[in-house]
N, C-alpha and C positions, 0 to 999 in steps of 0.2 A: 637824159639823166645817167650818170655813171655809177660804177658800183659803189664808189666812195661816198655817193650822195644818199644812198639808202641801204638800209639793213637787208640782207639776204633773207627772203622769207621762206617759212616752211611749207612744201609740197604745195605750190600754187595751183589752184584749182584747174587751170588750164595745162598744167605740166603733167604730161602722160607718158607711159611707156610706148615705144613702138612695138607693131606687130611684125614679128621677123618670119618670113618664110623662105626656106632654101639658103645656099650658101652665097655670100657676096664676097667678091674679090675686093681687096683694098684699093682705094682710088688713088691714082697717080696726081701728084701735086706738089707745089713747093711748100714745105712746112718748117716751121721754126717752134722750139719749145723752150721756154724759160721757166726754171723752177727755183723759187727763192731759197729752199732749204739746201741747195746744192747737192753735193754728193756724199755728204757726211752722214752718219746715223742720225736717226731722228731724235729730237730732244724728247725728254720725258713727257711733255704736254702731248706728244705724238700729233701735233696739228701742224700740217705743212700747207703751202699754198704755192700756186704757180700759174702760168698761163701758156696757152699753145695757139699757134696761128695755122690756119689751113687755107691755102690758096687754090681753089678748085678752077683748073684751067678748062677752057672749051665748055663751058657750062651749058650753052644753048643747044649744043649738039649732042648732049648725053642722052642716050636712049635708056640707060639702066633705071629700074624703077627705084632702087635705093643704092646708096653709096656709102662705103666706109673710108675714112682717113686711115693713113698709117698709124700703128700704135705709138704712144708716147707716154712718158713716165712723169707723174707728178705725185709727191708725197710717198714715193716708193711703190706706188701702184701703176698698173698699165692702164691706159685709157685709149679711146678712139671716139671720133664724132661720125655721127650716122645722119645722112640727110636723104629725104625722099624729094628729088627736084621737081617732080610733077604733082606732089602731094601724096599723102598716105592714103590708101585705098579704104581703110577703115572709116574715114571721114567722106561720106557720100558728096558728090559734087565738089571735091576737094579743089581750093583755088590757092592754096598757100603752100610754100616749101615748108616741109616739117622737119625740125632739127632736133637731134637727141645726143646726150651724152651716154656712151656705152662703156661698160667694164667687161672685157673679154674674158677676164679670168674667173668669172663668177661661177662657171659650170663645175670648177674643181676646188674653189676657196671655201673652207669650212665656215659655217654661218657666223662664228664668233670672230672670224678675222675679216669678214666684209667690211669694207669702208662705207662710212657715212660722209657725204659730202654736200657742201653748199657751193653752188656753181652759177655762173653767169655766161650766158651765151650771147654773142655779139655779132650781128651782120653788120661789117664795116661799111660806112658810107664813104666812098673814095674821094668825094668831093668836099664833104664837111662832116667831120668826125662828130660833131655835135647832133647830126642828124642819123647817127648810126643807132640800130635797133638793138636794145638791150633786155633781155629777159632772164629773170633769176629763179632759181628753185632749190630745194633741199630735199636729198633722198638718200635712203640706205640701199645700197646696191648689194642684191643678193642673187642667188640662183634663180629665184622665182620673179625677180624684178632686175634684170641685167642692164636695162638702159632706162633713161628718163629725160623728158625734154618737152617740146611744145609742137602740137600738130599743126597749129596755125601761127607759125612763126613769122614768116615774111610772105606778103602777097605776092603771087606769080607775076602779077600786073606790074608791080614795082620793080621786081627783078629784070622784068624784060624790057622795061622802058629805060633805055640808056641814059635818059636825061636826069634820071633819079639819083645816079651815082653808085648804086649798089652792084652794077655789072659794067665794068670797064675793061675794053679789050677782051670780052668775052670771059673775064675772070670774076668769080664771086670770093671774097675774102670773109672767113669765118673765124672767130676768135672764141676761146673759152678760158675763162678765170675759175680755177677751182681751189677750194679750201677744204682739205681732208681732215676728218677726225674720226678716229675709230670708236665704235660703240663697244667698248671693253671696260670692265672694272679696273683694270690696272692703269687706266688712263684718268680715273676719276681723282685727280691729285689736286690738293689745295695748297701745297706748300709754295708752289711757283706763284701762286696769286696772293696769298695771305702770309706765307711764311711759316704757317702752322698746318698740322694734319690732325685727323680725327681718329676715333677709336671704333672698331667694329663691335657691333651690338650682337651678343650670343644668343638673343631670345627676348629677355626682359632685364638686361643689365644697362639699360640707359642712366639708371640712378648712379650706378658705379662709374659709368663713363664720365658724367658730369663731375662727380667728385675728384676723379683722377686727374681730369683736365684742370681743374682749379688748384689742386695740390701741385701739380707739375709747375703751373705758373707762379708758384712761390718759390723762386730760386733758392732761398735759404733752406726750404724743406727739400728741394731736390738735391741740394748740396749734401744734406745730411744724409739722405738715402744713398747717394753715390759713396759716401764714406763708411757706410755699414760693412763690416768684415764678412767675407765669405771665403770658402775653400775652393781650391781648383778642382776638387772632385764633385763640387756641389752641381745639381741640375736644376734648371728654373722650375720644372714642374714639382720639385720637392723643397725648394728654398724660396721663402717669401721675399728676403733681401735681394736674392740674385733675380728673382722674377720682376720685382718693382724696379730694380736698377736697369734691367733689360728693356722693360716697357718705357721707362723714362728716356733711356738712350735712343730708343726708336723714335719716340715722340719729338726728340731734339734733332735727329739726323735722318730719318727714313723720309722718303719722298711720297710715300702712299700711306693710307690709313693703317693703323696698327691694331693687331689682334691681341686681345686680353686672355686668350685660353691658357697660356702658361701660368699667369698669375692666378686665375681661379682655380687651376688644377693644384697649384701651391697652397692654396686655402683647403684643399681636400674636396673641393666641390666636383660633382658630376652633372650630367646633362639636366637632370632635374632641377638642380639648385639655379642653373642659369635661366630658367624659365619661371622664377619666383620673383614677384615685385617686392621691393623694400623702400624704405625710407632713406634718403641721403644721410640724414642725421644719425640713423641707425648703423649705417655702413661706416660712416666717418668715426663713430665711437669705437667700434670693435676693431676697425683697421688700425687706428692709432694706439689702441691698447696693446695689440700685437706687435706693432713697431716698436713700443716702448719696452716691451718684454726682450725683443731681439737686440735693442741698443744697449741694454744693461751691460756694464763693464766695459764699454767702449768709449771712445772720445766723443761720440755724439749721444752720450746716454741722456743728457738734459735737453736735447735740441727740441723735442715736441713740446715740452713743458715751457721752455723759453719763448717759443712761438706763440702757443695758444692759451697758456694758462694765466688766469688771473685769480683774485680772490675776493670775496664778499663776506661781510659780517652780519649774521642774523642776531638781532638784539631783541631781547624782552625787558622792557624798562617798567618796573612796578610802580603804580601810583599810590601816594600815602605812606609807603614804607621805604626804607632805604636798601633796595635790592635791584640788582640789574644782572641779567644772564646774557652772555655773548658766546657766540660759536663762530669761529673763522672756518670758512669752507672754500675749497679750491674749486674752480669750474674751467671747462674747456670751450664751453658755447653758453650763451645766454638763451633761454627760451623766453620769447615776448609775446604777450598776448596781442592778437589782431582784433578780436571781437571787442567792440566797444571803444576801440582807439583809432584816431584818424591818422596818425603818423608815427614815426618811430620815437619821438620824444615823448608822446602820450603813453607809449608802451613802457618806457623807461620810469615815467612818473608813476605808472600802475605798479611797476615792479618794486619800486621803492616806497610806496605809500604807506602810512601807518594803519594798522588793523588793531581795533579795540578787543581786549579779552575780558569781557564782563558777562554778567548774568550766569548762564549755565557753562559759559566757556571761560570761567575765571582761571587763572594761572595759580598753581600751588608753588609757592615760594617757600624754600628751606627756611624753616625757623618762624615763618609768618602765615603759613597756612594758604587758603585760597584768597586772592586779592585780585583787584582790577589791574591790568596791566596793557601796555601798548607794545605790539610787535611790529618790527620793520626791518628792512634789509637795506644796506648801504655798501658800496664798493670799496675795497681798500686799495686796489690797483686793477688797472685794466691791461690785457697783453698786448704785445705789438700787432698780432693779428687777431682781430676781433671778430668771432663767428656768432652770427645772430640767426637763431632759429625762429622763424615766425610761425606761430601756432595756427595754422590755417584749418585746422580740423578739430571738430567738436561734436558732441552727442546732441541729437535734437529729439527731446522727449515727446514731442508731438507726433513725429514720424517713427519714434523708437529705432533710430538708425544714425551712424556716423554721416555727417554733411561737411561739405567743404565751404568755408567762409570766403566768399569772393569780394567782400566789401572793399571800397577804396581805401588804400593804405599807402601814405606817401613816404618815401625815405629820399635822402639827398645825397648828392655826389660827395659832399663833406658832412661829417658827423662830428659836432663839438660835444663832448661829454663833460666839459667844464663849465657848461651854461649855468645861470641861475646861482652864481657865486659857489660853483662846484657843489650843487645840491645832491648829486648821486654819490658823492664820496663821504667817507667817514672825515671827521675833522682833522685827524692826524695823518691822513693820506699823504704819500709822496707828492712832490711838487711838479711831477712830469706833465707837460702840457699833453692833454688828451685830445688832440685834433686828428681827426681820421679821415682818410681818403678812400671812397669806394674802389674796390678792386674787382670783385665778381658778384654776380647775381644769379643764383641757382633757382631755376624755374621749374615749377610743376605745372603741366597742363592736363586738365581731366577732372575726374570727381574723386570722392572720398575713398572709393574702393578700387581705384585703378586710374592709369593715366601715363604720362610720358614725362621724362625730365631732360632737360637741356641747360646750357650755362652760357651766360655772357660774362666775359672777362676782357679786361684791358691789361695785357701781360706787361706793358711798358709804361703804363699809366696814361696813355694819350688815346689811342684808337681802340674801339670796342670791337670784339670779335664774338660771334655765336658759334658755340660748339655743340652740335647736335649729332651725337654719334659720329658718323664717317663725314658729315658735312661740316665744313669750316668756311664761314664768310664774314667780311667785315659788315658792321651794323652801325647805324647811327645811334646817338645817344637817346633819342626818343624811344625807339624799339627796345634798346637794351635796358632802359630804366623807366621812363615814363609809362610805356605800355605795359610794364609789369606791377603797376600799383593795383590793379584790379578794381572793378566797379560794375554796377547794373546800369547798363546804358538803355534809354528808351529805344524801342524798335518800332517805328510806324509801320503799320500793315494796312495800307489804304484800301486795298482791295476788300478788306473786311470792316471797313467802316472807321478808320482812323487808328491811333496809336494806343498807347496805355499798356502794351505788353512789354515787359523787359527780358533781356537776356543776360546771362552771367558771363563775364569774361574768364573763360576757363584757365587762361594762362596767366599765372600770377607768381610773383616772387615767393620763394619758399625758404631761402636761405640767403643770408647777405654776409659778405666779408669785406671787412674794412682793414686798412693798415694805417697804422699811426704815422703821421707825417714826419715826426722827428726820427722814426726807425724806417723810413721808406728805402733810403739808398743802402741801408745795411741788410734789409730783407730781400730787396730786389738786387742782389749782388750778382757777379758772374758765377754761373755754375755750367760747367762743361765737362766733357769726357776726361779732362786732365784730372778731375778729381776722383776718378775711379781708380782702384788699385790696378797695376800693371797687368795682372792675369785676367781680370775681367775686361779691362779696356780691349787687350788683345783679341779676347774671345768674341766680344760683341762687334768689334771692327770686322773680324773675319766672318761672323755671321751676315753682317751688313753687306760686306763685298759679295759674299755668295747670293744674297737675295738680289743685290742689284744685277749680278751676272744673269740670274734666272729672269728677272724682270725684263732685261735688255733682250734675252732669248725670246720672250713672249712678244716684246714690242716688234722684233723683226722676224716673227715666225712666218709671216706670209712671205718672206723673201727666200726662204729655205726649204729644201726637200730632204727628208731623211731616206736613205737607202741602206737597207739592212741586207747583208750578204752572208750567206750561210753556204758551206761546202761540206764534202764528206768528213773532213777533219773534224768539224764541230759536231757531227753525227757521231763519230767515234768517241770523242770526248765527253758527251753527254749522256748517251744512250747507255743505260745499265748503272748509271751513276746518280745523276739529277733528274733525269728525264727517261721515261719509258715508253710512253705512248707517242705516236706519230714519229716525227723525225728530229725535231729541234725545238728549243725554246728560244725564241726570237730576243729575249731579253739578255741573252748571253752569247751574242754573235757580234761580229764586227758591224760597227754602224758608222755610217758617213751622214753628217750634216752638211751640206753643201749648197752654195747660192743656185737658186733655179736657173740661172743663166749658164751655169758650168756646162761646157760641152761634154757629150758622153764620151768623147776620147780623152778628155782631161781626167774624168772619173775612172776610165779604164786604166789610165796611167797611175792613179792612186791605188787601185787593186794590185796592178803588177808589183808596186813597191810593197805592199803589205802581204800579198800572198805568193809572190814569186812566179806568177803566171804571165807570160807576155801577152801583150794586149790583143795580138793577132790569134791567140789560141785560147781566148776567153770565150766561153759560151754560157749565156745566161737563160735561166728558165724562171718563169714567172710563177709564183704560188697562188693557189686559189683555195678557197674554202667550199667544201662541198656541202650538200644539203644535210648530211649526218653530222656536221660540225668538225670533220678532220680537214687538216690543211696540207696539200701536196703540191709539189711542182707539177704544173699543168701544161704549160706551153712553152716552147723555146722561142728566144728572140733571134730567129733565123736571119733576117735581114736587118742588121743593125745599122746600115747605111740611112735608114729612113729616120734614125734617131739623131737629131743634131743636138739639142741639150737635154739635160737630165728631166726638164720639165715635160719633154715629150713622153716621157715614161708614164704620164698621168693617164693615158688612154689604156694602160695596161693595170691600172689599179681596179682591184676587185671591189667596186663600190657597194655591193650587198653586204660585205662583212667588214669592211674596213672601218675601225672605230673613229670617232671625231678627234681630229688632231689638236694638240695643244701647243706645241712647241715647232711645228713646221707646217708648211702648206699641205704636205702629204707625206705619207710613208709608204715606199715601195719595198716589197720584200722580194729578193731574188736568189735563186740557187745558182752557185757557180759550179759549172761542170769543169773539172780539171782535165788536161790531156791525159790519155792512157799512159800508164807507167812504162809499158813494154816498148811502145814505139814513139811516145812523146808527142802523138797527133790525137786530134778530135775525131771521133767516128762521124763519117758522113751519114746523115740521118736519110733513111728510106720512108716512104709513105706508110709502109706497115710496122715501122719500128716502135717498140713500146719500152719506155724507162721503167725499170723496176728496181726497188731497193730490197735488201736482204738484212735479216737480223738472225742471230743464232742464240738458241736458249739451251743452258746447260741444267737438267731437271736435279742433277745430284749437287750441283754447287748453288742451284736457285739463282743463277746469273744470266742475264740478258746482255748482249753486246751487238754493236753494228759491224756488218761484214763488208759490204759495199754496194755497188750498183751495176746493173748490166742492162744491155739492150737486147731485146728478143723480137722475133717475129711474132705478130698476134696469133698466128695459126700454129705456132710450135707447140707440140704437146708438153704437159707439164713434166713427164717423165725425162724429157730431154733437158728441160730448164732445171730440174732438180739436179742433174749430173753437173751442169755448169756452176750451180750455187754450191754443191759440194766442193767443187775445186776451188771456188772463190773463198770458201770457209776453211780450206786446207783439210777437208775430210777425204778419207780413202774412198775411191769410187764404189767399192763394195758396202759402204756403210749404209745401214737400214734407217732412213730418216722419215720423219713425219713433217709435212709441210702445211701451214695454215696461213690463210689471208687474214691480215690485220684489218678489219672493216671500220670499227668504230669503238669508242669507250664511254660515250655518254649517251643515255643515262646508265647504260650497262655495257659490260664489254661484249662485243661480238667478234669472234675469232675463229673462222671456219675452216675445217681441214679440207685440203685440196685433193682432187682426184687426179692421180697420175695420168689417167687416159684423156682427160679434159685439156682443154687449151684457154688461154687467156681470152680470146676472142668469144668462145662458148660460155665462159664465166663472167663476161662483161667487165673484164679488167680495164683500166684506164691508166693514162700516163701517171706515173709517180705512185702507183700502188705498192704495198709492202707485202713481202713474203717472209714468215717467220719459220725457221726450220730448227729441228731438234733431233737428237737420237731417239728412235721410236722406244717407248718403254714397255718392256714385256710385263705380263702378269706377276712374274717372279719378282721383278725389280719393283713393282708396285706394292708387293707384299712387305718391302722393306720400310713401309710406312714413309714414302716420300711426301713431304707435306704439299708439294705442288709438282706432279708428275708431267703435267702439260704446260705448254706456254699460255693457254688459255686460262687455266687455274692460277698460274702465276700472275698474270695481268690482272685478274680479278682480285687477288690478293693486293697488288699494289694500288689498284682503283680504291679499295675499301680500307686501306690501311690509315690509321690515324695515330699520331703521337698525343697522347692526352696528359695533361699536367694535373695531378692529383694534389690538392693542398688540404692541410688539416682544417677543418671548419673552426676550430678554437682559435686558430691563428691565420687568418685568410691572407695576410701578407707574406707568409712564409712561402718560399720557392717550392717547397714540396719535392716531388719526385715525378718522373715520367715513365709512362708504360705504353709500348706499341700495342694497339689493339685494331679490331676491325669494326667499321661502321655498322655491320650487320650484326655485331654480336647482341644477343639478348640480354636483359637486365641481370639474369642469374649467371650468364658467362662474364659479364664484366665484374660483378662483385666476386666471382670465383677467382679471377685472375688478381684481383685487387687483395682479396684476403691471403692469397698464396704469397703476394709479394710483402705483405705486412705480417706473415705468419700468424695468422689469425685462424683458429681451427674451424670456426663455422661462418661461413660466408653470409649467413642471415644475420650476422651481428654487424655487418657493414651497412651504414646508411649512407646515401649520396644526396648532394644538394647542387643545384644547376648554378651557373655563373650568370649574373646580371651584367650584360654587356654595357648598360648605361651607367650604372653605378659603380662599376668595376668591384664588386662585392658580391658575396653569395646571396642567392635569391632567399627571401625570407622565409619560404616554405620548402621543407625538403621533399625529396621524391619518394612517394609512397613505394611500399614493397610491390615489386613488379608493376609499378605504375606506368612505366614507359616500355614500349615493345623492344626498342633498340639503341645502342649507343649514339646512332645518328640523331635520334630524337632528343637525347639527354644533352648533347652539345649543341642543340638548336634553342636561341633564345630571342624572341622578338624578330624572327626571320633572318637573325644572323648567327653564323657559326662562330664557336669559340673552341678552344682546346683545354679549357679549365673546367673541372669537376672538384667539388669539396667533399671529404669524407669524415665520417665519425666511426669510431669503434664503440659499440654499445655494450652494455653489460648484461644484455639480454637480447634473444632474437628479434628482429624488426616486427615480424608478424604478430608477436605477442605484445611488443610495445605498442604498436598502433591500436591495440584494443584498450590500451591504458590511457588515462589523462594525467599528464604531468603538471602539476599545480605548484606555483612559487607563492607561498603565503608568509606574509610579514605579520609577526606577532608583537603586540604593543601592550605595555603595562598600564596600570591604572593612572599613570601620570602621562599618558599618551605618548610614551617614549618607546622607540623601537628596541625590542629586546633581542630579535633574532630572525633570520630568514630561513624558511624550511621548504625543502623540495619534497613533495608528497605525490606518489603515484598511485592511482587507484583505477579500476575499471570504469569506462566513460559512462556506464548506466548507473554507477553509483551516484548517491545524493550528497548535497552539502552537509547534511548531517553525518554521513559516513566520512567525509572529509575532516569535519571538526573532531570526530572521534579519533581518527589517525593522529591529528595535531595533538590532541590531549595525551594520547600514549607517548608521543615523542617528547612531550614536555615533562613527563614524569608524574610521581605521586602526588605532588603538591598540587596538582590540577585535576585529580580524580572527582568526579561528581560535580563539578562546576560547570555552570552554563556558559557558553560562547556565543559569539555572534560574528558573521562573516559579512565584510563590506566591500564594495567596490569603490575605489578612490581614484580621482584623476584631477590633476591641477589643483591639488592641495584642497579638495573639496570631497565629501562623501555623496556619492550619487545614489546609492541604495544599500539596503540590507538585504542580504541574500536569503531567499526561502529555503528553510531547511530541507525541504522536499524537491527542490529543484535539482535536476540531474546535472552531473559535471559537464556533460556535453553541451549544455546550454551556455557555460560560462566562457567568456572570451578573454583569455589571459593575455593575448597579445596587444590588447587596447587598455584594459584596466589594470591598476594594481589591486591585489586582494590582501585585506587586512583582517586580521582576527584579534578578538580581545575577549576578556571575561566580562560578563554582564554582571553588575552588581545584584545582591540579593535585594528583593523587593521588601519595602517596609509597610507601614500601615497606610501610607498614602499612595502606595503602588509604585511602579516604574515607569516615570514620565521622563523622556530624554528630548533635548533640544540639540540641533545640529549648530556646532561652534567652529568658526574659522578665523584664522589670523589674516589680516589684509592691511594694505597701505592704499592711500588714495592715489588715482592717477591724474596728474596735472593736466593731461590732454582731454579727459573724458570724465563723464559721471560714473563711469565703471570702476570697479576696484581690482586691484591685483592681489589674489590671495597667495599666501606662502606657508612653509612650515606644515606640521601635522594637524588636521582637523580632528574633532573629537565629539562624542556624545556627552552632554552634561546632563546629570540626573538633577531634577528640580521638582518642586511642588506646583500645584496649579495657580497657587497665590503668590509665589515668590516674586519680589521686585528685583530691580537691578542691584539695589543695595544688599538684598539677602544673598544673591548668588556670587557676589565679588569675592568674599573671603574663600568660597568654595574654589573658584577659578584661580585664585592666587595661590591657594595651597596645593591644587592639583597641578600647576605648573611650575610651582616653586619659584616664584618671582619675588624680587627683593622690594621692600616698600617704596624706595626711591624710584624704582623702574615702574612699579606697578602705577604709581600716582600719575604717571604720563599716559596711561592706556586710556583709550575711550571705547564705550561700548555703543554698538549701533546694530540696527536691524537692516538686513538687505533683503529686499522683498523678492527680487527675481533678477536675472541677468539684465544688464543695461539699463536698470532703473536706479534712480537716485537712492542713496542710502538715508536712513532716518536715525539720528544720533539720539540715544536714549539718557534720560536722566535717572537718577537713583529710585525716584518714586514709581517709574514705570513698571507695570506687571508685565514680566516677560512673555509669557505664554499667551497673553491677549495679542500680541503682535502676529503670532502665527495662525494659520488657518485653523477652524475649529476641527476639521477633519484630520487626523494623523496621516503622515505620509506612509507609516507602515506600523501594524498591530501584530505582536505575537500573541497577545492574549487581552482580555479587558484591562488587565493590571499592568500590562507592559505596551507602552505606545511611543512612537518616535515621531516628532515634530521637525519639519524643515527637510529640504532637499538640496540639489545641486544649485539651486537658484536662491532659495530662502535659507538664511542662516543668521545667527546672532554672530556679529563680526567683533573681533578684538583688534583695534587700530592701534599699531604701534610699529617702532622701527624693527626691521628685520635684523636679528642678531648675527645672521649668517648671509649676508646680502650677495646677490651676483653682481660682481663690478660692472658698472655702466650699463646696467639693464634697461633697455629702451623698449617701451611697448610699441607693438606693431598695430597699424589701424586695419590690416588687411584680414583680421579674423583670428580666432582662437585655434582654428583647424589648420592654418597654415604657419609652418615653424618659421621662427625668427632666424637672423643671419647668424651663422656660426662659422668660425675659422677653425678647421680642425688640425691643421698642421702644428706640429710641436716646435 
């Protein structure tokens, strides 16, 4: 069986690693290698294949336990074959030749760059190739698994039997065919296979990804987005049009999956928003609304309407009288019932069916009073792109919860909305042929309170593709369409005595997108980067080229070595300016990214060109990290003749501290010692020579600088070394200096003064240690208030110095100003410095608030007075450091303010209208009664002696009346809105109040959506609905015409069906006998946040495109905050 005859299998059970002990010399032999990818850089798929042949001569006379072939290259990786001619000793009584594929670079190749290979090992039968033995395997080659193969590959008996054909002229021929594929995210590309790429999920953004894929594959929509005007100064994180243009451009031209972070940042979203689940329909409505705003006044102003907007006519046709009411309404999508409907046509039938308005539901016709009528909806026109939202979620009263409807619901590849003699259209509708072709199916998988979204689409009208976040693959029609109908299938469980159980198909179509056949060519037009304005196109192309360059760099990372070369010039440039501790910042030195096969002499030639140092006068030292965290030149490369290629430097790599490489096989850090300036020669190193570096500190200028390096004998006293260092620094020999050893700087600075009589050997100095010298500061000089008289105090200052960006809390987006502070400063010291900068007389009037690193906004709670010990703690949020703090200038000292409660109270008049908002400060131990007294004083004489009530309001409902004796400390103003109003005087019937709310019905659920301002309505125990109607009408000042449309209903509690009331119903009987709150025997309140008298009517101040979320009232809906 050949490789072409069978698929290579994953990790065959008898495919094992070899157990390697000791060094093995490569085996001599005749070898040929053929690599199909040639010498050119790898293709984006990063999958290469090739084969290698190894002819093992004098096989029978070999006495080695194991043999290696020479290394060969396939897929830009180095390989070699390993055999055990007499069997692997791990296998007792071994009677087979063991053969393995080995990856010799595994010991120094980072995990993420290690190759995964499918390979076939072949023992060639030199008489008949059909009898060749072939074994295949699949393996990830890593440092812990460097080889893989077969312990029992070829019988020793078969090999030694010359009649079998495996050993001819004492030569064994082995072949290996390798197919390499890297295990790396950058290779998970789908464009090469499908022509499309996916979108990355930020946490719970699958709903958005599905929507964006569908919209992108409407070329007319993409073209409109490309034509949206932007400025050259715009940034994608702050401009929705530019962010969407960039995302669509990348979907069209990028070879790997696309990130959506720029787009969500342009929405004003933080990390929290990316982890909230939402509906596709909700996202589509709000996104299109925002885009319509951005398109106003441009040539694409009507593009979204032209694509998605249709119209239907709501008609009320009165019976017995000559009166008909019609209302034309635009729609962007149609919501279709799934429950009780078998297919899409049944849903349209239900949408357009007539509803009788009779009995208690009669219609009040102008001039005719209450009459029977029929109400129905017909379409005036359909849009070119028809979006159908399937109502898969509903409220189940039996379980008191939202459920998903998974029942079978069929939809077709073609949708004819002219069926039944155009029964869905009004008689005078235009004559456009309404035959539609299915373009996309957006799917929800999961339950009512969570799940996953993905999309099926056929971008060109033929093949279907599945877009599931980053994954894109071609699909058959059955999976894209038929399997998304949903249904409950019988699931037999024979072990438990037969079937009968059913399971719901959780993956069901949630939104369907059809395109009208007559508009198909126009909608599916060409949309390319040429539609972008020039400055945007240039910008996106440049970003794309840079991304491809970085991607290519990642793809070829295992072929390259990075060598960073630092010299004294770098130390002089950095120390005292951008760097103070240790010797150098390696991010700011000369870096070479060179092929791993580059010879060391070639590398030295590059250094000679850049540094001007001849190759034969270059001496390199290898840097090493010590246990205390410092990095110093540790050992010289004395015999450079042992280094053939730069890859040989890998044995000098400090594996304990070296970070995992991303763009190279490894990074080697070298110190280039230049020849002595006086004689132009390198010092010949002696066994006791010690390399020391010197820094000079000026306490009067607070300046640190680099002086140079010297070689000293380990036993030399420091007083002699100090003399050489003074000369190196240009100081007089008589200068009195203090010298310190710079030991470490984390977690605190350690800088010890050196004893002149000691020696480096006695103080355990090592190669590359640093000595800092300075003029010795006399007590008189210290009395001049030197801020940092010693190098140790100066380094401690540098270590703890922090530039803090202070921003005003009232305007968090303001850049504010910056102050240089110390992380060790106390709370009082920070506020003192801040008050001094702002010219505030009392630092206690400063209040600080931390920065939220996730929301990029102020933390919701300020820092309490002296509530944090140091600045270091203030700038730490969720284990991440930031340099931002927010400030307020208070009108009173913070310690006093913290003893007060600041309450925001909304005052309403007797018509339930907001009169004003009042800020009131009182001590926390004061009561609600005290708060009402303070409000009464603010309102003036007109309210003296009047009784007030204070209520907690949320979501347009009154949750409770506050107890007058409750302390203010128990009130949670961050959550509730507090509302105060005058209580009417009691009459002979007492004061009985019921809770009244405005609401509208939710088409998706039995729950209702409250809006507006709720209120307490004073009633009598015997009042009927008819009795209270005039009172409600007068209180709310509603016109007769409008009030006639209002309906009264009783809402018993959350998520329970409402009960519509008729005029004869006694209102108070609907509420519980026990009032929810009583001030006295005469004053009682009925109803609460769940139970209320509902007034159903249209919201006069609606929120445009408001879409309810099924995820719960405590999870906020989608918002796009960008202006």
